[in-house]
C-alpha positions, 0 to 999 in steps of 0.5 A, a space after each residue: 484486504 487490499 483494495 486491488 484484490 477486491 478490485 480484481 473482482 471486477 474482471 471476474 465479472 463481479 461488478 456487483 460485489 465490486 460496487 457494494 464494496 465501493 458504496 461501503 469501502 469509500 466513506 470510510 477510507 482516507 487516500 493518502 499520497 506523499 508530497 511531490 518533495 518527497 517522491 526523491 526518497 523512493 529512488 534512495 530507498 529503491 537503492 537502500 532496500 530493493 523493493 519494488 516500486 509498489 513496495 516502496 511506495 507503500 514504504 514511504 507512505 507509511 514511513 511520512 505518516 508514521 504509519 504501520 504496514 500490515 502484509 503477507 509480502 515477505 519482502 518487508 522483512 529487511 524493512 527495520 525502521 518501522 513497523 511491519 505486522 506480518 499475517 
């Protein structure tokens, strides 16, 4: 379940659910970002893979940190150099 899905609960007047989620989720989470010098790879990946920005960012994070991606998003089917697990 993605953070974005849960965050959308705030829009649905479910602030209490969001607060419980944050209290449970954040202490167990490590946030990753790309080093500044890796941002140049986003444009190169865009040319090669034709993914939208959020997918490109996730792909580059996974590639940089040697992670897998677990997703429902079929756009990742064209990725061959990292492991993608489709739900």
